[in-house]
Structures are given as C-alpha cells and as structure tokens.
N, C-alpha and C positions, 0 to 999 in steps of 0.2 A: 512675763508680766502681762496682765490683762487690765484694761481700764473699762469700768462699767458704770452705769448710772447708779447713784446712791439708792440703797434699799434700807428701810427702817431697821431691819435686822442687823445692819452693820453699825448702828449707832454706838452701842456700848464699846465695841472694839475701837471705833474711831476716837471716842472720848479718852479711852485708855492710852491710845497712841499719842494723842495731844499732850496729855500730862507727862508721859515718859519723855517725849521729844523736847518739850519746853524745858524740863528740868535737867536735861543732859546736853542737848545741842546748843541751847541758848545760854548755857552757863558761862561760856567764854565772853559774852557781851553784857550780861546782866548779873546783878548780885543775887544771892540766895533770897533775900527779902523781896526783891523785885519779882523773882520767879514765883515765890509763894503767893503773891497777890495776883499775878497773871494767871497762874494755874493753881487755884486754891483747891486742895484735896477735899475740903468740907463741902464744896459746891458740886462735887462730881455727879451725884444723883440728879440734882436739879439741872445740871448741864446736859445730861443724857436726855431728859425730857424736853428741854428747850431746843437743843440741837436737832432732835428728831423732827421737830416742827420746822425750824428754819432751814435745815438741809433739805427737807421735803419741799419747801416752798421755792428754794433757789435752784439754779442749774448746778447740780452737784455730781461729782465723779469720785470714784474710789478705785485705787490701784491695788491689785492683789497679785501675790505670788503664792502658788500652792494653796489657794483659798484663804490666805492670810492677808489682812489689810496692811499694806505697807505705805500707803499715802492717801490723801484725800484733799479735795479742793472744792470751793463753791463760788458762784458768781450770782449776784442779784440781777434782776431783769433790767436794771438801769446801769449796769456795768461796773458795779463794785465787787472786786475780788475780795471776798470776806476772809476766807481761811485757805491756807495752803500749808500742809504739814506732811513731812515724810518721816517714817519710822527711823529712830536713831541708828539702827543697824543697817539701814539701806540708803544712807546719804551718798550723794555723788554718783548715782547709778542712772541718772536720766529720768527718774520718776517724776520729780517736780516739773521738769521741762515738758514731759508728756502730758501731765495734768493741765498745765497752763496752756499748752498748744490746743488741747481739747476745748478749754474754756474760751480761748480766743476764736476758735472756729465757730463755736456756738454764738458768740457775740457778733461775729460777722453775719451769720444767718439772721440775726435780729436787727441788722443794720445799725448796730451801735457804732459810734464814731471813736470811742475810746474806752479803755478800761482803767480804773483807778483803784488804788489799794493803800492801806496803811501798813508799811513794811517794818518789820523789826530791824534792828541793827544787823542781826545775823543774816537775814534774808536780803538785805539791800544789794550786796554784790550780785546775787542771783538775778534779781529783778533788773538791775542795770544791764547785765549780760543779755537779758531777754528783750532789751529795748525800752525799758521803762525809765522815765526821767524823774528826778527828784523835783517835786514842787516846793516842798519846804520840810524842814525838820520840825518836829512838834513834841511837846511833852504832854503825856496823859497822866492822870492821877487815878490810882486805884487804892481805895482804903487808906488814903493819906500818903501813899508811896508814889513817887514820880518815876515814870518810865519814858525813855526817848524812843520815838519811832519816826518814820518818814512817810509823808504823803507823796505817793508816786503815781505816775500815769503813763499810759502808752496810747498814742493815736493809732487807730487801726486803718490799714489800707484795705480798700474794697477789692 
C-alpha cells in the first residue's frame, strides 16, 4: 500500500469507493433509506465535481494498492477530519489508521491543537481506538431522513 497526496484524476474512483462503501459497510448500522440519502446515486456527478474542489482545497490523502484507490481521507486547515473511507473489500487492513496517522502528522505540522470529526456509528469504534473522544451524539437530517452520528475530537500532543 502507498499513501499519496490527492490528485484530481482520483476523484471519480474516490466517489465510487464512497458509494460502494457506504452502501455495504454501513448497512449494519443504518437502514437502506438512511444509506440512500447519505450516498444518493443521483448526486454522483455533482459530488465528483464538488469533491474535486473540496479535496483539492483540503489536506487530502489517497491509499492505493496496485494503482487502485482503496481508501481516502481529508482534513480542513482548521482541523476538521471531513472524510475517511476505506474500500469495502479492504476493511481491517490498517488503511484507515495509516490515513489518519498521516492527517494527524500534517495537523501537528500546522500546530493544530486538536482534530474533530463527525463519525458514523460504524466508524465510532475505530475513532475511539485512535484516541478520539465522543463530544456528543447528534442527529442530522438529510431529505427528511434522520441519521445518528457522533461529534468526536482528539487533542494532539506536540
């Protein structure tokens, strides 16, 4: 596995990975209706365009195995870990940990004091294992459908 900085040419593969991962890995914690509003297939083209911009503006990394995108993650310059997704067929292989370690390293270089995120139910145990603490449970609404997630944060040591 290699981890590299995000390139615009990876965007379509990243968005496809996002849809497949949400609709398979998160199925154990969310209903089909919730998954359909979280990762709406009709929004795929607009998501490719918007993510090309946002991933390009953030600190973004892509994990690849044999030139195939198997994970990605990004961090805003104020310390918000926006996205962290690992391909459904590559779960539990240390990819998410490697991506988060890279983001935390970059955050320390920027002298950020903490990283915060909105974690899915599915990702909560991972973030807890990585030293993130739950700030609160929260309910977000998308297209009239409620989803539970968790505001989490980790204080960084210099």
